VMD Tcl script that draws the C-alpha trace (Angstrom):
set ca {
  {7.62 -109.92 -49.59}
  {6.64 -106.55 -50.98}
  {7.97 -103.61 -49.04}
  {7.86 -99.88 -49.54}
  {11.39 -98.55 -49.25}
  {12.59 -95.07 -48.42}
  {13.53 -92.54 -51.06}
  {11.46 -94.29 -53.73}
  {13.96 -97.16 -53.96}
  {12.84 -100.35 -55.64}
  {14.74 -102.89 -53.53}
  {12.98 -106.17 -52.84}
  {14.42 -108.83 -50.57}
  {16.26 -111.74 -52.09}
  {15.74 -115.35 -51.08}
  {18.26 -118.14 -50.85}
  {17.00 -119.35 -54.22}
  {17.23 -116.09 -56.18}
  {20.20 -114.42 -54.50}
  {23.66 -114.19 -56.02}
  {25.64 -117.39 -55.15}
  {27.71 -115.66 -52.45}
  {24.67 -114.07 -50.81}
  {22.69 -117.31 -51.13}
  {25.47 -119.23 -49.39}
  {25.53 -116.72 -46.53}
  {21.75 -116.83 -46.22}
  {21.73 -120.65 -46.22}
  {24.43 -120.73 -43.54}
  {22.38 -118.31 -41.46}
  {19.25 -120.41 -41.89}
  {21.17 -123.54 -40.89}
  {22.55 -121.81 -37.77}
  {19.50 -119.82 -36.68}
  {16.59 -121.67 -38.23}
  {15.55 -118.66 -40.32}
  {17.00 -115.86 -42.43}
  {16.44 -112.44 -40.87}
  {14.54 -110.04 -43.13}
  {17.52 -107.70 -43.03}
  {19.68 -110.29 -44.81}
  {17.19 -110.56 -47.68}
  {17.52 -106.86 -48.40}
  {21.29 -106.77 -47.90}
  {21.61 -109.72 -50.30}
  {20.80 -107.39 -53.20}
  {24.44 -106.37 -52.96}
  {26.52 -109.42 -52.02}
  {29.42 -107.18 -50.94}
  {27.17 -105.56 -48.33}
  {25.90 -108.84 -46.91}
  {29.37 -110.40 -46.99}
  {31.00 -107.37 -45.34}
  {28.28 -107.23 -42.69}
  {28.40 -110.92 -41.78}
  {32.20 -111.12 -41.85}
  {32.61 -108.00 -39.71}
  {29.83 -109.13 -37.36}
  {31.53 -112.49 -36.77}
  {35.03 -111.07 -36.33}
  {33.68 -108.44 -33.94}
  {32.02 -111.19 -31.89}
  {35.18 -113.31 -31.87}
  {38.05 -110.82 -31.81}
  {37.09 -107.36 -30.51}
  {37.81 -108.19 -26.86}
  {34.34 -107.74 -25.41}
  {32.11 -110.15 -23.49}
  {28.77 -111.11 -25.10}
  {27.00 -108.68 -22.75}
  {29.36 -105.85 -23.71}
  {28.90 -106.67 -27.40}
  {25.13 -106.23 -27.11}
  {25.62 -102.99 -25.17}
  {27.68 -101.69 -28.09}
  {25.24 -102.89 -30.75}
  {22.21 -101.54 -28.88}
  {23.90 -98.21 -28.18}
  {24.81 -97.69 -31.85}
  {21.35 -98.77 -33.03}
  {19.73 -96.44 -30.48}
  {21.87 -93.52 -31.58}
  {21.17 -94.27 -35.27}
  {17.45 -94.73 -34.48}
  {17.31 -98.16 -36.12}
  {14.03 -99.72 -34.97}
  {14.95 -103.08 -36.48}
  {18.37 -103.42 -34.83}
  {17.24 -102.15 -31.42}
  {14.50 -104.79 -31.41}
  {16.76 -107.55 -32.75}
  {19.62 -106.89 -30.34}
  {17.24 -106.51 -27.41}
  {15.96 -110.00 -28.24}
  {19.49 -111.39 -28.70}
  {20.55 -109.73 -25.46}
  {17.58 -111.22 -23.60}
  {17.70 -114.72 -25.06}
  {21.27 -115.40 -26.17}
  {23.84 -113.03 -24.66}
  {22.58 -112.90 -21.09}
  {22.16 -109.14 -20.88}
  {20.05 -108.18 -17.86}
  {16.72 -106.77 -19.07}
  {17.26 -103.62 -17.03}
  {20.42 -102.95 -19.07}
  {18.73 -103.38 -22.46}
  {15.71 -101.38 -21.27}
  {17.91 -98.50 -20.06}
  {19.70 -98.31 -23.41}
  {16.41 -98.55 -25.32}
  {15.10 -95.61 -23.28}
  {18.25 -93.50 -23.65}
  {18.92 -93.76 -19.92}
  {22.07 -94.51 -17.97}
  {22.83 -98.14 -17.21}
  {23.08 -98.95 -13.48}
  {26.31 -100.96 -13.94}
  {29.01 -98.26 -14.08}
  {31.34 -100.11 -16.48}
  {28.55 -101.00 -18.91}
  {27.24 -97.45 -18.62}
  {30.66 -96.09 -19.58}
  {30.71 -98.45 -22.56}
  {27.23 -97.44 -23.69}
  {27.85 -93.72 -23.24}
  {31.22 -93.84 -25.02}
  {29.76 -95.88 -27.90}
  {26.85 -93.47 -28.27}
  {29.22 -90.50 -28.19}
  {31.55 -92.08 -30.76}
  {28.57 -92.76 -33.02}
  {26.99 -89.33 -32.59}
  {30.24 -87.38 -33.10}
  {31.69 -89.71 -35.75}
  {34.59 -90.39 -33.35}
  {35.37 -86.72 -32.76}
  {35.63 -87.22 -29.01}
  {37.73 -85.26 -26.53}
  {40.69 -86.44 -24.49}
  {38.41 -86.24 -21.44}
  {35.90 -88.58 -23.12}
  {38.65 -91.11 -23.86}
  {40.06 -90.82 -20.34}
  {36.63 -91.42 -18.78}
  {36.26 -94.58 -20.88}
  {39.73 -95.81 -19.93}
  {39.12 -95.03 -16.26}
  {36.02 -97.23 -16.37}
  {38.26 -100.27 -16.93}
  {38.69 -100.38 -20.70}
  {41.86 -99.93 -22.77}
  {42.93 -98.45 -26.09}
  {42.21 -101.71 -27.94}
  {38.64 -101.53 -26.69}
  {38.30 -98.12 -28.34}
  {39.23 -99.76 -31.65}
  {36.73 -102.53 -30.89}
  {34.01 -99.94 -30.39}
  {34.85 -98.60 -33.85}
  {34.38 -102.11 -35.25}
  {30.99 -102.41 -33.54}
  {29.95 -99.04 -34.94}
  {31.03 -100.18 -38.40}
  {28.97 -103.36 -38.19}
  {25.86 -101.54 -37.06}
  {26.36 -98.78 -39.62}
  {26.06 -101.40 -42.37}
  {22.81 -102.72 -40.94}
  {21.31 -99.49 -39.61}
  {21.75 -97.65 -42.91}
  {20.47 -100.58 -44.94}
  {17.43 -100.95 -42.70}
  {16.64 -97.25 -42.94}
  {16.71 -97.29 -46.73}
  {14.81 -100.54 -47.18}
  {12.36 -100.05 -44.31}
  {13.08 -103.63 -43.25}
  {10.04 -105.25 -41.63}
  {10.70 -106.66 -38.18}
  {10.93 -110.45 -38.02}
  {8.21 -112.09 -35.94}
  {10.90 -113.59 -33.69}
  {11.96 -110.10 -32.56}
  {8.45 -108.63 -32.23}
  {8.34 -108.96 -28.44}
  {11.09 -106.31 -28.30}
  {9.65 -103.97 -30.94}
  {10.99 -100.43 -30.53}
  {10.70 -96.98 -31.98}
  {12.18 -93.72 -30.84}
}
mol new
graphics top color blue
foreach p $ca { graphics top sphere $p radius 0.5 }
foreach p [lrange $ca 0 end-1] q [lrange $ca 1 end] { graphics top cylinder $p $q radius 0.2 }
display resetview
């Protein structure tokens, strides 16, 4: 797959066959689990540390950050929206629709930069967007509003983990101009 990257970079996606052994193993595991390797992984595989860090952090966020699958997608979508990552907004809209059980009106509101009708999910989305936009330089009032919505201090740390995961992928996708996988095309997005 030839792809024009940003900033004149010459980064072409790796395949399971030509990737470093660590990256190839991750890509094969992904293919076994999902039936395909997302285009994003092929580009990230150029630096095995990036792909390994992304996938490890992604999985531990999913398993250990203390959020429901719906809340996880709200975080991922909110970060991707704030970072203007077309690829990740589309991918997590699809995952939200098909795998995590996020109501379409929730994903659509986030994709449009609107408030979410569910007050707790709205607080999560708004706080995540604010944390991303300000690089965690939030006020005591911002923290209190998040806590008053039904979250706790550990959830704040979980939001940081979600931001970290999406920062890996959002930045990589920006630089490599990652083409959207056909599977996610029904939820294509651009700001």
